[in-house]
N, C-alpha and C positions, 0 to 999 in steps of 0.2 A: 271507473269514476275517479276523478282527481279532486282532492279536497285538502284543506289545511290540516296539518298534523299538530299535535300537542304533546306536552311532556309525558303524558301517559302512554304515548306511542314509542317511547325511547327503546324499550327492549325489542320491539318489532323492527325498528329501524336498524338497530345494531345487528340483529340476525340477518337482515338484508345486506348490510355492509360486509359482514363476514363472508357471506355467500358470493358477493360480487368480487371481493378480493381473491377468494379461492379460484373463481372462474378466470379472473384476469391472469393469475399465476399459471393456470393450466394453459392459457393461450400465449404465455411468455411475455405478458405485459406487466412490468414491474412499476406500476404507477402508484398504487396505494399499499399501505402496510399498517402496522400497529400505531404508527405516529400520526398518520393522516389517512382517512378522517377518523380521528380518535373519538371516544365516547364523549369527552368534554366539549368537543367541537359540535357534535350532533346535538348535545344537550342545549348548547347556546342557540343553535338554529331553532330548536323547538320552543325554547323559552322566549326568544325574540319574535315568535310567531311568523317566521320567514320560510318555514318548511312546508312542502306539499307532497302528498303521496298519491300514487295510483293504486287503487284497490281492485283486485280481481277475485270475485267470490270470497270476500272478507279476508283475503290475503294481501298484505302489502307487497306489491310487485315492483314498485319503482318509487324513487325519491328524488327531489331536487329542492334547491333553495333559490329564492328570488329576493334580491335586495339591492342596495346601492353601494355596498361595500366592495372594495377591491384592494389588491396588494399594491404596494408602492411601485412594483415593477411595471404596472400598467401606465405609469406616467412617462415611460420611455416609448410608448406606442404612438404612432401618428394616426389617431382616430379620425374618421372622416366626418362624423356628425358631432356638432357642438350641441350642448344642451343636456338635459337630464337623461342619464343612461341607467337602465335596469341591467343588473349583472346576474347571470345564471351560474350557480355553483353546484358542485357535487351531484350532477345528474347521473343516476345509476339505475340499472334495470336488473332484476333478478335473472339469473342464468336461464331458468326454465321459461321465462317470459320474453327473452330476447328474440328478435326477428318477427315480432307480432305487431310492429308499428307503435309501440308504447313510447319510444323515444320521440317519435314525430308528434304524438299527442301531447307530450310534456312541452315540447318546443312550441307547438301551436298554442298551448295554454299560456306559456310565458309571453308570447306575442300578443295574445288577446289581453292579458293582464297589463302589459306595457301600454297598449293602446287605450284601454279604459282609464288608466292612472296617469296619462299625460306624459309618458316617456317619449323621448325623441329617437332612442336607439336601444338595442340590446347588445351587450358585450359579454364575452366569455373567453376562457382559455381551455384548450384541449391538448392532452398529452400527444406529442408528435408521434409516439409509437402505439397509438390506440386507433387503428384504422376504422373501426366501427363508429367511433365518436367523430372522427374527421369526416367520414362519409355522410353521417347524419347532418352535420352543420352545413357542409358544402351543398348537399342535396336540398337543404332548406334556404339556400341562397345567402348564407352568411359569407362575408368577404374576409379573407385573411388579411390582417392589417400589420402583422409583425410577429416577432417571437420574443419570449421571455424565458429566463432560466430559473427554475425552482430546484428544490432539493433533489428531485428524481430525474431531472434533465430538461430538455427543451419542450416548451409548450407553445402552441400556436394561438395567437389572439385573433378572435373573430368579432365582427360587428355587422349588425343589420339595422338599417334605418326603419323606423316605424312610422 
């Protein structure tokens, strides 16, 4: 079940973040660390009521953020759709829950949310060295629109018309 998360979920989200970082490191993906996504970032997500979680038997198994906020690097991308864009941030799935279609469910949820709320497209960035993330978005027909460089390296920017 996907539902909005609130500030009282902070510890559960941070436990999820720590597990996801550990699993990424085991796979040789150096995307996240103690700097990002840090506790203060997650706390802001929750306070702004922009965070959503996937619950599996009362355990938080996945997390994502939906909003209109983006980094200035996005202005260098040749986006294909003009109009209001929903941005997906920090989509993460617990290691034990990966491979069960939860990522697809979160993306489907974002697409439904975007449609209901009058967005014209969804945009996001994915770490170029995270094959599971890249596969998820490409399988969901997101179009690679360019690349940006953040602290940890190259990220591919994707977009899908709604």
